[in-house]
GUVOBA-188085 format. One record per residue (C-alpha): x, y, z; residue number from 1; residue in three letters. Coordinates in nm, 3 decimals, padded with zeros to 5 digits, always signed. Example, Ala and Ser with C-alpha at 12.3 -4.5 7.8 and 13.67 -1.06 7.14 Angstrom:
<recs>
xx / yy / zz / num / residuo
+01.230 / -00.450 / +00.780 / 1 / ALA
+01.367 / -00.106 / +00.714 / 2 / SER
</recs>
This chain:
<recs>
xx / yy / zz / num / residuo
-05.604 / -12.219 / +04.461 / 1 / MET
-05.363 / -12.103 / +04.212 / 2 / LYS
-05.634 / -12.075 / +03.952 / 3 / ARG
-05.842 / -11.848 / +04.195 / 4 / THR
-05.544 / -11.617 / +04.255 / 5 / ALA
-05.476 / -11.581 / +03.894 / 6 / LEU
-05.827 / -11.489 / +03.819 / 7 / SER
-05.824 / -11.230 / +04.092 / 8 / LEU
-05.512 / -11.075 / +03.953 / 9 / LEU
-05.647 / -11.060 / +03.595 / 10 / THR
-05.961 / -10.893 / +03.739 / 11 / LEU
-05.751 / -10.633 / +03.921 / 12 / PHE
-05.551 / -10.527 / +03.619 / 13 / VAL
-05.885 / -10.496 / +03.403 / 14 / LEU
-06.042 / -10.263 / +03.665 / 15 / VAL
-05.738 / -10.054 / +03.677 / 16 / SER
-05.745 / -09.998 / +03.297 / 17 / LEU
-06.105 / -09.908 / +03.301 / 18 / VAL
-06.056 / -09.643 / +03.581 / 19 / LEU
-05.772 / -09.495 / +03.398 / 20 / ALA
-05.972 / -09.455 / +03.074 / 21 / ALA
-06.267 / -09.286 / +03.263 / 22 / CYS
-06.035 / -09.015 / +03.448 / 23 / GLY
-06.031 / -08.647 / +03.336 / 24 / PRO
-05.853 / -08.576 / +03.025 / 25 / ALA
-05.551 / -08.338 / +03.046 / 26 / PRO
-05.619 / -07.976 / +02.969 / 27 / THR
-05.520 / -07.910 / +02.605 / 28 / PRO
-05.264 / -07.620 / +02.550 / 29 / THR
-05.443 / -07.347 / +02.348 / 30 / PRO
-05.280 / -07.272 / +01.999 / 31 / PRO
-05.105 / -06.939 / +01.967 / 32 / PRO
-05.321 / -06.649 / +01.842 / 33 / PRO
-05.301 / -06.574 / +01.470 / 34 / PRO
-05.054 / -06.290 / +01.408 / 35 / PRO
-05.184 / -05.944 / +01.379 / 36 / THR
-05.150 / -05.802 / +01.028 / 37 / ALA
-04.905 / -05.510 / +01.010 / 38 / THR
-04.769 / -05.297 / +00.739 / 39 / LYS
-04.425 / -05.391 / +00.637 / 40 / PRO
-04.164 / -05.134 / +00.745 / 41 / PRO
-04.073 / -04.862 / +00.511 / 42 / ALA
-03.751 / -04.897 / +00.344 / 43 / PRO
-03.475 / -04.673 / +00.504 / 44 / ALA
-03.407 / -04.349 / +00.320 / 45 / ALA
-03.098 / -04.366 / +00.099 / 46 / ALA
-02.816 / -04.182 / +00.270 / 47 / THR
-02.471 / -04.088 / +00.136 / 48 / ALA
-02.195 / -04.303 / +00.258 / 49 / THR
-02.027 / -04.104 / +00.536 / 50 / PRO
-01.687 / -03.970 / +00.446 / 51 / VAL
-01.440 / -03.946 / +00.716 / 52 / PRO
-01.336 / -03.567 / +00.773 / 53 / PRO
-01.013 / -03.471 / +00.605 / 54 / THR
-00.770 / -03.248 / +00.800 / 55 / ALA
-00.728 / -02.918 / +00.623 / 56 / THR
-00.365 / -02.904 / +00.501 / 57 / PRO
-00.167 / -02.617 / +00.650 / 58 / ALA
-00.083 / -02.351 / +00.400 / 59 / PRO
+00.245 / -02.382 / +00.229 / 60 / LYS
+00.494 / -02.142 / +00.390 / 61 / PRO
+00.568 / -01.843 / +00.164 / 62 / VAL
+00.796 / -01.558 / +00.203 / 63 / THR
+00.716 / -01.219 / +00.030 / 64 / ILE
+01.000 / -00.962 / +00.009 / 65 / SER
+00.915 / -00.603 / -00.035 / 66 / ILE
+01.168 / -00.330 / -00.138 / 67 / TRP
+01.069 / +00.020 / -00.049 / 68 / HIS
+01.175 / +00.376 / +00.047 / 69 / GLY
+00.976 / +00.419 / +00.375 / 70 / TRP
+01.164 / +00.583 / +00.670 / 71 / ALA
+01.130 / +00.721 / +01.017 / 72 / GLY
+00.818 / +00.690 / +01.229 / 73 / ASP
+00.624 / +00.692 / +00.907 / 74 / TYR
+00.772 / +00.340 / +00.849 / 75 / TYR
+00.696 / +00.226 / +01.193 / 76 / THR
+00.321 / +00.217 / +01.149 / 77 / ALA
+00.373 / +00.049 / +00.799 / 78 / ILE
+00.590 / -00.222 / +00.963 / 79 / GLU
+00.319 / -00.296 / +01.219 / 80 / ALA
+00.054 / -00.331 / +00.938 / 81 / ALA
+00.255 / -00.607 / +00.790 / 82 / PHE
+00.312 / -00.776 / +01.115 / 83 / LYS
-00.077 / -00.778 / +01.152 / 84 / ASP
-00.101 / -00.952 / +00.821 / 85 / TYR
+00.152 / -01.229 / +00.926 / 86 / GLN
-00.037 / -01.290 / +01.242 / 87 / LYS
-00.368 / -01.332 / +01.042 / 88 / ALA
-00.203 / -01.543 / +00.788 / 89 / ASN
+00.011 / -01.816 / +00.938 / 90 / PRO
+00.276 / -01.936 / +00.699 / 91 / GLY
+00.329 / -01.605 / +00.526 / 92 / VAL
+00.657 / -01.408 / +00.611 / 93 / THR
+00.706 / -01.057 / +00.497 / 94 / ILE
+01.054 / -00.923 / +00.454 / 95 / GLU
+01.093 / -00.542 / +00.432 / 96 / LEU
+01.411 / -00.408 / +00.276 / 97 / SER
+01.516 / -00.051 / +00.202 / 98 / LYS
+01.792 / -00.027 / -00.054 / 99 / PRO
+02.011 / +00.271 / -00.066 / 100 / ASP
+01.947 / +00.324 / -00.438 / 101 / ASN
+01.629 / +00.137 / -00.526 / 102 / LEU
+01.675 / +00.197 / -00.907 / 103 / ASN
+02.038 / +00.075 / -00.914 / 104 / ASP
+01.954 / -00.226 / -00.687 / 105 / ALA
+01.666 / -00.343 / -00.914 / 106 / LEU
+01.891 / -00.319 / -01.238 / 107 / LYS
+02.116 / -00.575 / -01.071 / 108 / VAL
+01.869 / -00.792 / -00.877 / 109 / ALA
+01.591 / -00.857 / -01.108 / 110 / ILE
+01.786 / -01.003 / -01.398 / 111 / PRO
+01.979 / -01.217 / -01.160 / 112 / ALA
+01.633 / -01.331 / -01.013 / 113 / LYS
+01.718 / -01.209 / -00.672 / 114 / LYS
+01.496 / -00.919 / -00.668 / 115 / GLY
+01.195 / -00.852 / -00.447 / 116 / PRO
+00.833 / -00.987 / -00.478 / 117 / ASP
+00.690 / -00.643 / -00.451 / 118 / ILE
+00.832 / -00.289 / -00.523 / 119 / ILE
+00.676 / -00.008 / -00.325 / 120 / ALA
+00.767 / +00.299 / -00.512 / 121 / TRP
+00.602 / +00.596 / -00.704 / 122 / ALA
+00.381 / +00.555 / -01.005 / 123 / ASN
+00.626 / +00.754 / -01.228 / 124 / ASP
+00.844 / +00.428 / -01.215 / 125 / GLN
+00.586 / +00.223 / -01.395 / 126 / ILE
+00.677 / +00.285 / -01.749 / 127 / GLY
+01.043 / +00.230 / -01.729 / 128 / VAL
+01.004 / -00.078 / -01.504 / 129 / ASN
+00.746 / -00.227 / -01.732 / 130 / ALA
+00.980 / -00.176 / -02.042 / 131 / LEU
+01.270 / -00.336 / -01.858 / 132 / ALA
+01.051 / -00.635 / -01.768 / 133 / GLY
+01.089 / -00.572 / -01.394 / 134 / ASN
+00.718 / -00.560 / -01.323 / 135 / ILE
+00.416 / -00.743 / -01.457 / 136 / VAL
+00.063 / -00.664 / -01.565 / 137 / ASP
-00.188 / -00.743 / -01.288 / 138 / LEU
-00.469 / -00.825 / -01.507 / 139 / THR
-00.334 / -01.173 / -01.518 / 140 / LYS
-00.397 / -01.188 / -01.135 / 141 / TYR
-00.752 / -01.079 / -01.114 / 142 / GLY
-00.706 / -00.714 / -01.097 / 143 / VAL
-00.908 / -00.530 / -01.366 / 144 / ASP
-01.051 / -00.181 / -01.416 / 145 / GLN
-01.381 / -00.262 / -01.239 / 146 / ALA
-01.176 / -00.353 / -00.922 / 147 / PHE
-00.967 / -00.035 / -00.950 / 148 / LEU
-01.253 / +00.197 / -00.995 / 149 / LYS
-01.447 / +00.037 / -00.712 / 150 / ALA
-01.165 / +00.064 / -00.471 / 151 / THR
-00.950 / +00.368 / -00.545 / 152 / TYR
-00.980 / +00.742 / -00.627 / 153 / GLU
-01.000 / +00.829 / -00.994 / 154 / PRO
-00.650 / +01.005 / -01.021 / 155 / ALA
-00.486 / +00.708 / -00.847 / 156 / ALA
-00.664 / +00.460 / -01.099 / 157 / VAL
-00.536 / +00.654 / -01.396 / 158 / THR
-00.191 / +00.649 / -01.253 / 159 / GLY
-00.186 / +00.274 / -01.245 / 160 / MET
-00.269 / +00.224 / -01.620 / 161 / VAL
-00.005 / +00.245 / -01.892 / 162 / TRP
-00.068 / +00.106 / -02.258 / 163 / LYS
-00.399 / -00.022 / -02.132 / 164 / ASP
-00.249 / -00.257 / -01.871 / 165 / LYS
-00.252 / -00.231 / -01.500 / 166 / ILE
+00.084 / -00.216 / -01.339 / 167 / TRP
+00.027 / -00.151 / -00.970 / 168 / GLY
-00.223 / -00.095 / -00.691 / 169 / LEU
-00.207 / +00.268 / -00.534 / 170 / PRO
-00.130 / +00.321 / -00.168 / 171 / GLU
-00.142 / +00.702 / -00.111 / 172 / THR
-00.167 / +01.028 / -00.307 / 173 / GLN
+00.115 / +01.278 / -00.206 / 174 / GLU
+00.241 / +01.628 / -00.255 / 175 / GLY
+00.447 / +01.872 / -00.063 / 176 / ILE
+00.338 / +02.191 / +00.131 / 177 / ALA
+00.485 / +02.410 / +00.406 / 178 / LEU
+00.462 / +02.220 / +00.733 / 179 / VAL
+00.539 / +02.508 / +00.977 / 180 / TYR
+00.599 / +02.566 / +01.352 / 181 / ASN
+00.324 / +02.803 / +01.474 / 182 / LYS
+00.539 / +02.945 / +01.733 / 183 / GLU
+00.814 / +03.042 / +01.488 / 184 / MET
+00.626 / +03.124 / +01.168 / 185 / MET
+00.384 / +03.400 / +01.288 / 186 / THR
+00.145 / +03.568 / +01.066 / 187 / ASP
+00.405 / +03.822 / +00.965 / 188 / GLU
+00.611 / +03.554 / +00.793 / 189 / PHE
+00.346 / +03.312 / +00.679 / 190 / LEU
+00.301 / +03.324 / +00.288 / 191 / PRO
-00.070 / +03.347 / +00.214 / 192 / LYS
-00.060 / +03.319 / -00.156 / 193 / ASP
+00.092 / +02.989 / -00.287 / 194 / PRO
+00.161 / +03.142 / -00.632 / 195 / LYS
+00.340 / +03.456 / -00.504 / 196 / ASN
+00.720 / +03.362 / -00.496 / 197 / PHE
+00.833 / +03.723 / -00.469 / 198 / ASP
+00.644 / +03.750 / -00.137 / 199 / ASP
+00.795 / +03.424 / -00.013 / 200 / LEU
+01.143 / +03.559 / -00.102 / 201 / LEU
+01.079 / +03.888 / +00.084 / 202 / ALA
+00.956 / +03.689 / +00.386 / 203 / LYS
+01.248 / +03.456 / +00.401 / 204 / ALA
+01.485 / +03.757 / +00.376 / 205 / LYS
+01.301 / +03.932 / +00.662 / 206 / ALA
+01.288 / +03.618 / +00.884 / 207 / PHE
+01.673 / +03.561 / +00.831 / 208 / ALA
+01.754 / +03.915 / +00.930 / 209 / GLU
+01.531 / +03.905 / +01.244 / 210 / LYS
+01.655 / +03.565 / +01.349 / 211 / ASN
+02.025 / +03.542 / +01.272 / 212 / PRO
+02.136 / +03.176 / +01.220 / 213 / GLY
+01.784 / +03.057 / +01.146 / 214 / LYS
+01.583 / +03.011 / +00.824 / 215 / PHE
+01.223 / +03.057 / +00.735 / 216 / LEU
+01.199 / +02.728 / +00.521 / 217 / ILE
+01.407 / +02.415 / +00.457 / 218 / CYS
+01.344 / +02.219 / +00.138 / 219 / ASN
+01.548 / +01.913 / +00.078 / 220 / GLN
+01.546 / +01.969 / -00.307 / 221 / GLY
+01.722 / +02.304 / -00.240 / 222 / LEU
+02.062 / +02.208 / -00.121 / 223 / GLY
+02.055 / +01.838 / -00.213 / 224 / ASN
+01.995 / +01.665 / -00.555 / 225 / PRO
+01.611 / +01.610 / -00.536 / 226 / ASP
+01.398 / +01.684 / -00.833 / 227 / ALA
+01.083 / +01.582 / -00.653 / 228 / TYR
+01.089 / +01.845 / -00.380 / 229 / HIS
+01.208 / +02.125 / -00.585 / 230 / VAL
+00.934 / +02.062 / -00.841 / 231 / GLY
+00.697 / +02.294 / -00.649 / 232 / ALA
+00.924 / +02.579 / -00.742 / 233 / VAL
+00.967 / +02.505 / -01.113 / 234 / TYR
+00.596 / +02.425 / -01.171 / 235 / PHE
+00.497 / +02.728 / -00.947 / 236 / GLY
+00.682 / +02.947 / -01.223 / 237 / PHE
+00.477 / +02.808 / -01.497 / 238 / GLY
+00.650 / +02.486 / -01.621 / 239 / LEU
+00.374 / +02.225 / -01.723 / 240 / PRO
+00.617 / +01.955 / -01.631 / 241 / ASN
+00.983 / +01.868 / -01.659 / 242 / TYR
+00.913 / +01.633 / -01.960 / 243 / VAL
+00.583 / +01.539 / -02.102 / 244 / ASP
+00.449 / +01.213 / -02.239 / 245 / ASP
+00.578 / +01.284 / -02.585 / 246 / ALA
+00.922 / +01.344 / -02.454 / 247 / GLY
+00.928 / +01.729 / -02.470 / 248 / LYS
+01.146 / +01.904 / -02.215 / 249 / VAL
+01.059 / +02.232 / -02.058 / 250 / TYR
+01.364 / +02.346 / -01.843 / 251 / LEU
+01.547 / +02.575 / -02.091 / 252 / ASN
+01.233 / +02.809 / -02.131 / 253 / THR
+01.160 / +03.154 / -02.017 / 254 / PRO
+00.962 / +02.999 / -01.731 / 255 / GLU
+01.251 / +02.774 / -01.628 / 256 / GLY
+01.510 / +03.045 / -01.640 / 257 / LEU
+01.288 / +03.277 / -01.419 / 258 / LYS
+01.255 / +02.992 / -01.165 / 259 / ALA
+01.633 / +02.933 / -01.175 / 260 / ALA
+01.707 / +03.302 / -01.096 / 261 / LYS
+01.463 / +03.302 / -00.803 / 262 / TRP
+01.634 / +02.980 / -00.667 / 263 / ILE
+01.967 / +03.171 / -00.667 / 264 / VAL
+01.821 / +03.455 / -00.475 / 265 / GLU
+01.643 / +03.229 / -00.228 / 266 / PHE
+01.967 / +03.044 / -00.160 / 267 / SER
+02.099 / +03.353 / +00.024 / 268 / LYS
+01.838 / +03.303 / +00.298 / 269 / TYR
+01.810 / +02.915 / +00.322 / 270 / ALA
+02.055 / +02.635 / +00.447 / 271 / PRO
+02.320 / +02.552 / +00.216 / 272 / LYS
+02.313 / +02.176 / +00.251 / 273 / GLU
+01.982 / +01.987 / +00.302 / 274 / THR
+01.833 / +01.645 / +00.315 / 275 / SER
+01.528 / +01.484 / +00.467 / 276 / HIS
+01.701 / +01.433 / +00.807 / 277 / ASP
+01.867 / +01.776 / +00.809 / 278 / ILE
+01.542 / +01.946 / +00.737 / 279 / CYS
+01.357 / +01.739 / +01.011 / 280 / LYS
+01.636 / +01.818 / +01.264 / 281 / THR
+01.623 / +02.201 / +01.169 / 282 / MET
+01.251 / +02.217 / +01.233 / 283 / LEU
+01.265 / +02.013 / +01.556 / 284 / ILE
+01.572 / +02.224 / +01.699 / 285 / GLU
+01.384 / +02.538 / +01.579 / 286 / LYS
+01.657 / +02.630 / +01.329 / 287 / LYS
+01.396 / +02.653 / +01.062 / 288 / ALA
+01.025 / +02.774 / +01.084 / 289 / ALA
+00.898 / +02.550 / +00.813 / 290 / ALA
+00.975 / +02.217 / +00.643 / 291 / TRP
+00.861 / +02.196 / +00.277 / 292 / TRP
+00.772 / +01.843 / +00.283 / 293 / THR
+00.489 / +01.590 / +00.248 / 294 / GLY
+00.253 / +01.390 / +00.464 / 295 / PRO
+00.503 / +01.133 / +00.536 / 296 / TRP
+00.692 / +01.372 / +00.763 / 297 / ALA
+00.399 / +01.447 / +00.998 / 298 / ILE
+00.462 / +01.144 / +01.231 / 299 / ALA
+00.805 / +01.282 / +01.314 / 300 / ASP
+00.671 / +01.627 / +01.361 / 301 / VAL
+00.408 / +01.521 / +01.599 / 302 / GLU
+00.643 / +01.295 / +01.790 / 303 / LYS
+00.857 / +01.602 / +01.844 / 304 / ALA
+00.554 / +01.782 / +01.999 / 305 / GLY
+00.554 / +02.062 / +01.755 / 306 / ILE
+00.239 / +02.269 / +01.715 / 307 / LYS
+00.222 / +02.288 / +01.336 / 308 / TYR
+00.022 / +02.416 / +01.044 / 309 / GLY
+00.011 / +02.325 / +00.686 / 310 / ILE
+00.023 / +02.587 / +00.410 / 311 / GLN
+00.031 / +02.516 / +00.033 / 312 / PRO
+00.316 / +02.673 / -00.156 / 313 / MET
+00.388 / +02.640 / -00.521 / 314 / GLY
+00.266 / +02.365 / -00.739 / 315 / ARG
+00.408 / +02.031 / -00.617 / 316 / PRO
+00.441 / +01.717 / -00.794 / 317 / PHE
+00.148 / +01.507 / -00.725 / 318 / VAL
+00.268 / +01.141 / -00.676 / 319 / GLY
+00.097 / +00.816 / -00.622 / 320 / ILE
+00.276 / +00.572 / -00.397 / 321 / LYS
+00.237 / +00.241 / -00.568 / 322 / THR
+00.288 / -00.133 / -00.510 / 323 / MET
+00.420 / -00.322 / -00.815 / 324 / MET
+00.442 / -00.703 / -00.870 / 325 / LEU
+00.788 / -00.808 / -01.008 / 326 / THR
+00.877 / -01.064 / -01.267 / 327 / ALA
+01.081 / -01.240 / -01.005 / 328 / ASN
+00.766 / -01.319 / -00.799 / 329 / ALA
+00.610 / -01.487 / -01.104 / 330 / VAL
+00.931 / -01.685 / -01.152 / 331 / ASP
+00.937 / -01.822 / -00.806 / 332 / ARG
+00.567 / -01.882 / -00.774 / 333 / GLY
+00.492 / -01.624 / -00.514 / 334 / THR
+00.284 / -01.397 / -00.745 / 335 / ALA
-00.056 / -01.498 / -00.609 / 336 / GLU
+00.046 / -01.453 / -00.255 / 337 / ALA
+00.210 / -01.121 / -00.316 / 338 / ALA
-00.098 / -00.976 / -00.498 / 339 / VAL
-00.299 / -01.063 / -00.176 / 340 / LYS
-00.053 / -00.871 / +00.028 / 341 / VAL
-00.080 / -00.575 / -00.216 / 342 / MET
-00.454 / -00.576 / -00.189 / 343 / LYS
-00.441 / -00.586 / +00.183 / 344 / TYR
-00.185 / -00.307 / +00.230 / 345 / PHE
-00.363 / -00.069 / -00.030 / 346 / THR
-00.712 / -00.156 / +00.096 / 347 / GLY
-00.931 / +00.091 / +00.288 / 348 / PRO
-00.902 / -00.057 / +00.633 / 349 / ASP
-00.521 / -00.057 / +00.637 / 350 / VAL
-00.503 / +00.283 / +00.479 / 351 / GLN
-00.745 / +00.435 / +00.722 / 352 / LYS
-00.532 / +00.316 / +01.009 / 353 / LYS
-00.211 / +00.455 / +00.853 / 354 / LEU
-00.383 / +00.793 / +00.762 / 355 / ALA
-00.486 / +00.832 / +01.130 / 356 / LEU
-00.112 / +00.762 / +01.235 / 357 / VAL
+00.093 / +00.897 / +00.950 / 358 / ASN
-00.152 / +01.154 / +00.832 / 359 / LYS
-00.127 / +01.036 / +00.472 / 360 / THR
-00.395 / +01.089 / +00.201 / 361 / ILE
-00.515 / +00.739 / +00.107 / 362 / PRO
-00.573 / +00.639 / -00.248 / 363 / ALA
-00.852 / +00.392 / -00.136 / 364 / ALA
-01.184 / +00.576 / -00.178 / 365 / THR
-01.355 / +00.424 / +00.135 / 366 / LYS
-01.055 / +00.541 / +00.345 / 367 / ALA
-01.023 / +00.894 / +00.225 / 368 / VAL
-01.390 / +00.939 / +00.264 / 369 / GLN
-01.411 / +00.805 / +00.616 / 370 / ASP
-01.535 / +01.072 / +00.871 / 371 / PRO
-01.224 / +01.018 / +01.094 / 372 / GLU
-00.977 / +01.068 / +00.803 / 373 / VAL
-01.172 / +01.352 / +00.657 / 374 / LYS
-01.157 / +01.541 / +00.994 / 375 / ALA
-00.780 / +01.537 / +00.985 / 376 / LEU
-00.615 / +01.879 / +00.934 / 377 / ALA
-00.342 / +01.722 / +00.722 / 378 / THR
-00.586 / +01.596 / +00.466 / 379 / VAL
-00.728 / +01.949 / +00.433 / 380 / ALA
-00.385 / +02.101 / +00.417 / 381 / GLY
-00.214 / +01.876 / +00.184 / 382 / PHE
-00.535 / +01.828 / -00.017 / 383 / GLY
-00.530 / +02.195 / -00.109 / 384 / ALA
-00.179 / +02.162 / -00.208 / 385 / ALA
-00.259 / +01.857 / -00.427 / 386 / LEU
-00.523 / +02.061 / -00.599 / 387 / ASN
-00.250 / +02.307 / -00.723 / 388 / LEU
-00.010 / +02.037 / -00.822 / 389 / GLY
+00.113 / +01.866 / -01.133 / 390 / VAL
+00.058 / +01.488 / -01.159 / 391 / PRO
+00.353 / +01.263 / -01.224 / 392 / MET
+00.320 / +01.077 / -01.540 / 393 / ALA
+00.396 / +00.701 / -01.549 / 394 / ASN
+00.572 / +00.692 / -01.895 / 395 / THR
+00.928 / +00.574 / -01.934 / 396 / PRO
+01.030 / +00.939 / -02.015 / 397 / TYR
+00.961 / +01.027 / -01.660 / 398 / ALA
+01.265 / +00.843 / -01.545 / 399 / ASN
+01.486 / +01.076 / -01.753 / 400 / ALA
+01.409 / +01.384 / -01.537 / 401 / GLN
+01.533 / +01.288 / -01.184 / 402 / TRP
+01.910 / +01.289 / -01.219 / 403 / GLY
+01.946 / +01.597 / -01.459 / 404 / PRO
+01.711 / +01.813 / -01.259 / 405 / VAL
+01.847 / +01.716 / -00.916 / 406 / GLY
+02.203 / +01.768 / -01.021 / 407 / ASP
+02.150 / +02.082 / -01.222 / 408 / GLY
+01.949 / +02.247 / -00.953 / 409 / THR
+02.219 / +02.170 / -00.697 / 410 / THR
+02.478 / +02.326 / -00.931 / 411 / ALA
+02.270 / +02.618 / -00.943 / 412 / LEU
+02.220 / +02.640 / -00.556 / 413 / TRP
+02.590 / +02.608 / -00.496 / 414 / THR
+02.687 / +02.875 / -00.750 / 415 / GLY
+02.886 / +02.631 / -00.971 / 416 / LYS
+02.650 / +02.731 / -01.267 / 417 / GLN
+02.463 / +03.033 / -01.370 / 418 / THR
+02.093 / +02.998 / -01.420 / 419 / PRO
+02.153 / +03.010 / -01.798 / 420 / GLU
+02.414 / +02.727 / -01.798 / 421 / ALA
+02.212 / +02.516 / -01.550 / 422 / ALA
+01.883 / +02.528 / -01.750 / 423 / MET
+02.059 / +02.441 / -02.065 / 424 / LYS
+02.252 / +02.163 / -01.905 / 425 / GLY
+01.937 / +02.006 / -01.761 / 426 / ILE
+01.747 / +02.033 / -02.085 / 427 / GLN
+02.036 / +01.868 / -02.288 / 428 / ASP
+02.068 / +01.590 / -02.032 / 429 / ALA
+01.699 / +01.509 / -02.029 / 430 / ILE
+01.671 / +01.537 / -02.411 / 431 / GLU
+01.982 / +01.294 / -02.446 / 432 / ALA
+01.802 / +01.037 / -02.206 / 433 / LYS
+01.474 / +01.070 / -02.389 / 434 / VAL
+01.644 / +01.011 / -02.728 / 435 / LYS
+01.808 / +00.687 / -02.583 / 436 / GLU
+01.466 / +00.571 / -02.478 / 437 / MET
+01.312 / +00.649 / -02.821 / 438 / LYS
</recs>
């Protein structure tokens, strides 16, 4: 029994093994497909290593001081121009100062290194200030003849050069003429010939007789020491200049004596004491029919609402208002910034704006040729006067003329000296100053 059971069990195991071997084989997992051949990726283009942005440093604050002689409403527009520059150039502060006596102030301030960075003056001051070391040659700061000729009028360019160096940038060209009230100076009294001083004297006498207490003309050089404004008289009588580039003086000459005698006669029909403000007030208050003055006065005249005309008379000094860079600016490291201010102020854009307000005659060519500027009656009126004028020299000898001519003419005007004594005194004084300079 036991043997039979064991045999059956053995048979059952064998059958099971056979059946398992004959069953369906498991489905094989297919191998992955071969990879598709592709081009290797192109290497990335080389790029510069990015640099993080650097904040632009704020400009270093700088203060530029300017000493000048501007006054009245004429100055108001100029001050506004510098304020515009400060707004456009953060960090730049411009200080404007008007010393009572610019010449004396510079003598003290410049050597003490307390002077301005820029001097706004006339071109006749170039030579003496260059010799004194007060101002510096601008060629060291990128200003050359090419720049001058491309920017400014020919006469203005000439006035900036002394001993083959450039000593300033020109602002305006100036000269005086009769600025008259059309309601007072009627055709009967208006001098038509700028060279006829006998006619002017006769008209001044007739006006004074017809209008007691009033005068035909107020000239601040007649009744006040001012050689600039009285130049139109002396040169109108034939003086080529007060003193020339060689140091020759022309006051004690037949022409000078003739002018002096005319001044004595004219003083009988003109205000005894004068100045810029006195003449301005007399014109505004209708105590004088004309103010013998320059373009700088027009802003005040227009503000007063006066209907005016401009008539050339005599041969005026033709001056060039100039901006000069000082040695102090170089010492304190503000020269570069100061030159930028000078270029801005004397450039055509600013000078056009000032011409339209102050009725000045720009030295910048683009400004003076601008249609709006050319249309100004003042440019035509003063331009005619400048065509008759005597250019101011920029040599050191020019500085010898101001005091002697101003003081001598005032002594003549007040009757303290005769024409002969006054002319000799002026001649001797200028010659002595010239000798010192030589």
